[in-house]
Backbone as numpy.savetxt, mean C-alpha at the origin, in Angstrom:
# Nx Ny Nz CAx CAy CAz Cx Cy Cz
-0.65 16.94 16.85 0.44 16.17 16.28 1.38 17.16 15.59
2.62 17.05 15.87 3.57 18.02 15.32 3.99 17.71 13.89
4.62 18.68 13.32 5.08 18.56 11.94 6.05 17.40 11.74
7.00 17.14 12.66 7.89 15.99 12.44 7.14 14.66 12.36
6.14 14.49 13.21 5.36 13.24 13.19 4.58 13.12 11.88
3.99 14.22 11.44 3.27 14.20 10.16 4.22 13.89 9.01
5.42 14.46 9.07 6.42 14.20 8.03 6.82 12.73 7.99
6.90 12.10 9.15 7.23 10.67 9.20 6.13 9.85 8.54
4.88 10.17 8.84 3.75 9.43 8.25 3.72 9.63 6.74
3.86 10.86 6.30 3.87 11.13 4.85 5.08 10.45 4.22
6.22 10.49 4.89 7.41 9.81 4.38 7.20 8.31 4.23
6.54 7.71 5.21 6.23 6.27 5.13 5.32 5.98 3.95
4.35 6.85 3.71 3.46 6.66 2.56 4.21 6.81 1.24
5.11 7.76 1.18 5.91 7.96 -0.04 6.79 6.74 -0.29
7.46 6.25 0.75 8.33 5.08 0.60 7.50 3.87 0.16
6.33 3.68 0.76 5.47 2.57 0.36 5.09 2.68 -1.11
4.72 3.87 -1.53 4.38 4.07 -2.94 5.55 3.79 -3.86
6.74 4.23 -3.47 7.93 3.99 -4.30 8.30 2.51 -4.35
8.15 1.82 -3.23 8.43 0.39 -3.19 7.45 -0.38 -4.08
6.24 0.14 -4.21 5.21 -0.53 -5.01 5.39 -0.36 -6.51
6.13 0.65 -6.93 6.28 0.93 -8.38 6.86 -0.26 -9.14
7.97 -0.87 -8.70 8.49 -2.01 -9.46 7.49 -3.17 -9.53
6.69 -3.34 -8.49 5.66 -4.38 -8.53 4.63 -4.05 -9.60
4.16 -2.82 -9.60 3.15 -2.39 -10.58 3.67 -2.51 -12.00
4.96 -2.32 -12.18 5.56 -2.39 -13.52 6.01 -3.80 -13.90
5.71 -4.78 -13.05 6.05 -6.18 -13.30 7.56 -6.40 -13.41
8.32 -5.69 -12.61 9.78 -5.78 -12.65 10.35 -6.72 -11.59
9.51 -7.22 -10.70 9.99 -8.04 -9.59 9.69 -9.51 -9.88
10.72 -10.32 -10.07 10.48 -11.74 -10.33 10.01 -12.44 -9.05
9.41 -13.61 -9.20 8.98 -14.35 -8.02 10.14 -14.55 -7.04
9.85 -14.30 -5.78 10.85 -14.45 -4.72 10.12 -14.60 -3.40
10.86 -14.84 -2.35 10.24 -15.05 -1.04 10.38 -13.85 -0.11
10.86 -12.70 -0.62 11.07 -11.54 0.24 10.20 -10.34 -0.10
9.89 -10.14 -1.35 9.32 -8.87 -1.80 8.18 -9.14 -2.78
6.99 -8.75 -2.40 5.83 -8.97 -3.25 4.75 -9.71 -2.50
3.71 -10.04 -3.23 2.58 -10.77 -2.65 2.86 -12.25 -2.82
3.16 -12.89 -1.70 3.58 -14.27 -1.72 2.48 -15.16 -1.16
1.82 -15.85 -2.05 0.84 -16.87 -1.66 1.24 -18.15 -2.37
0.59 -19.26 -2.03 0.89 -20.51 -2.73 0.68 -20.35 -4.23
-0.40 -19.67 -4.59 -0.70 -19.50 -6.03 0.32 -18.62 -6.73
0.72 -17.51 -6.12 1.66 -16.62 -6.79 3.05 -17.24 -6.89
3.44 -18.01 -5.90 4.76 -18.64 -5.94 4.78 -19.86 -6.86
3.62 -20.43 -7.15 3.56 -21.62 -8.00 3.47 -21.29 -9.49
3.05 -20.07 -9.83 2.80 -19.74 -11.24 3.30 -18.33 -11.53
4.27 -18.22 -12.43 4.85 -16.90 -12.74 3.81 -15.92 -13.26
2.89 -16.39 -14.10 1.86 -15.49 -14.64 0.99 -14.92 -13.53
0.62 -15.76 -12.57 -0.18 -15.31 -11.43 0.65 -14.34 -10.58
1.93 -14.65 -10.40 2.81 -13.75 -9.64 2.80 -12.35 -10.24
3.09 -12.25 -11.52 3.21 -10.93 -12.14 1.87 -10.19 -12.16
0.79 -10.89 -12.47 -0.53 -10.25 -12.50 -0.93 -9.75 -11.11
-0.78 -10.62 -10.12 -1.17 -10.26 -8.76 -0.32 -9.13 -8.21
0.97 -9.19 -8.43 1.85 -8.15 -7.89 1.69 -6.83 -8.64
1.38 -6.88 -9.93 1.09 -5.64 -10.66 -0.16 -4.99 -10.09
-1.18 -5.80 -9.87 -2.43 -5.29 -9.28 -2.17 -4.76 -7.86
-1.47 -5.54 -7.06 -1.16 -5.13 -5.69 -0.30 -3.88 -5.65
0.65 -3.77 -6.56 1.48 -2.56 -6.63 0.64 -1.33 -6.94
-0.28 -1.47 -7.89 -1.17 -0.34 -8.20 -2.04 0.01 -7.00
-2.54 -1.00 -6.30 -3.35 -0.75 -5.10 -2.54 0.00 -4.04
-1.29 -0.40 -3.85 -0.45 0.28 -2.85 -0.11 1.71 -3.25
0.08 1.95 -4.53 0.34 3.31 -4.99 -0.87 4.19 -4.71
-2.06 3.68 -5.00 -3.29 4.43 -4.71 -3.43 4.63 -3.21
-3.17 3.59 -2.43 -3.27 3.70 -0.97 -2.31 4.76 -0.44
-1.12 4.82 -0.99 -0.14 5.82 -0.56 -0.63 7.23 -0.87
-1.19 7.40 -2.06 -1.72 8.72 -2.44 -2.88 9.11 -1.53
-3.76 8.15 -1.25 -4.89 8.42 -0.35 -4.37 8.82 1.02
-3.38 8.13 1.52 -2.80 8.46 2.82 -2.24 9.87 2.85
-1.49 10.24 1.83 -0.88 11.57 1.79 -1.95 12.66 1.77
-2.96 12.48 0.94 -4.04 13.48 0.87 -4.81 13.52 2.19
-5.14 12.35 2.74 -5.90 12.30 3.99 -5.12 12.95 5.14
-3.83 12.68 5.22 -3.02 13.27 6.29 -3.00 14.79 6.16
-2.85 15.29 4.95 -2.84 16.74 4.74 -4.16 17.36 5.17
-5.26 16.73 4.80 -6.58 17.25 5.16 -6.81 17.16 6.67
-6.48 16.01 7.25 -6.69 15.83 8.69 -5.84 16.80 9.50
-4.62 17.04 9.06 -3.74 17.97 9.79 -4.31 19.38 9.79
-5.01 19.74 8.74 -5.59 21.08 8.67 -6.91 21.19 9.43
-7.69 20.12 9.44 -9.05 20.20 9.97 -9.20 19.79 11.43
-8.38 18.87 11.89 -8.58 18.34 13.24 -7.72 19.06 14.27
-8.25 19.18 15.49 -7.42 19.71 16.58 -6.29 18.73 16.89
-5.23 19.24 17.45 -4.04 18.42 17.72 -4.36 17.13 18.48
-5.25 17.20 19.44 -5.56 16.03 20.27 -6.18 14.89 19.47
-6.83 15.19 18.37 -7.50 14.16 17.57 -6.66 13.71 16.37
-5.57 14.39 16.11 -4.81 14.10 14.90 -4.11 12.74 14.93
-3.50 12.38 16.04 -2.70 11.16 16.08 -3.50 9.92 15.69
-4.65 9.64 16.31 -5.38 8.44 15.90 -5.91 8.53 14.47
-6.34 9.71 14.06 -6.87 9.86 12.71 -5.77 9.68 11.66
-4.61 10.23 11.92 -3.49 10.10 10.98 -3.00 8.66 10.94
-2.96 8.00 12.08 -2.57 6.59 12.11 -3.56 5.76 11.28
-4.84 6.03 11.44 -5.85 5.32 10.64 -5.68 5.63 9.16
-5.33 6.87 8.84 -5.13 7.25 7.43 -3.92 6.54 6.83
-2.99 6.12 7.67 -1.83 5.37 7.19 -2.16 3.88 7.08
-2.81 3.34 8.09 -3.02 1.89 8.17 -4.17 1.42 7.28
-5.31 2.09 7.32 -6.50 1.59 6.63 -6.30 1.47 5.12
-5.82 2.49 4.42 -5.63 2.31 2.97 -4.64 1.19 2.62
-3.57 1.07 3.40 -2.59 0.01 3.13 -3.20 -1.37 3.39
-3.99 -1.48 4.45 -4.65 -2.75 4.75 -5.64 -3.12 3.66
-6.43 -2.15 3.21 -7.38 -2.40 2.12 -6.63 -2.84 0.86
-5.53 -2.17 0.55 -4.73 -2.54 -0.63 -4.22 -3.97 -0.51
-3.72 -4.33 0.66 -3.20 -5.68 0.86 -4.31 -6.72 0.74
-5.46 -6.44 1.33 -6.58 -7.38 1.25 -7.07 -7.54 -0.19
-7.16 -6.44 -0.92 -7.57 -6.52 -2.33 -6.57 -7.34 -3.14
-5.29 -7.15 -2.89 -4.27 -7.88 -3.64 -4.31 -9.38 -3.33
-4.45 -9.73 -2.07 -4.52 -11.15 -1.70 -5.79 -11.77 -2.27
-6.88 -11.04 -2.23 -8.13 -11.53 -2.82 -7.95 -11.74 -4.33
-7.28 -10.80 -4.97 -7.02 -10.90 -6.41 -6.17 -12.14 -6.71
-5.23 -12.44 -5.83 -4.36 -13.61 -6.02 -5.15 -14.90 -5.99
-6.22 -14.92 -5.23 -7.01 -16.14 -5.09 -8.04 -16.35 -6.18
-8.23 -15.36 -7.04 -9.24 -15.49 -8.09 -8.71 -16.36 -9.22
-9.57 -17.24 -9.74 -9.13 -18.08 -10.86 -8.87 -17.25 -12.11
-7.92 -17.67 -12.90 -7.57 -17.00 -14.15 -8.16 -17.79 -15.33
-8.56 -17.10 -16.38 -9.10 -17.82 -17.55 -8.03 -18.61 -18.26
């Protein structure tokens, strides 16, 4: 996998992390375009902010994991194996972050 492709993947991870910062900081009001939108989050502002703050933090961690994993994989794997491994390093952490956030949204609040 060439340097331009790796740069695109790392760039996508950086953009994802940057997009997640306002969510983590509770700066995004309830809306239908940006954030974790479930029936519960859209029905209750407190659930919206808590869930999106948690989800934003998860996405920031996922982005960092992706960047580190891509750097390591690019150094350790032969070119023929890099593409699927780097794709997995991009998709898996983001998917885990999304699943954790949606799961968090469904948990009852005290």
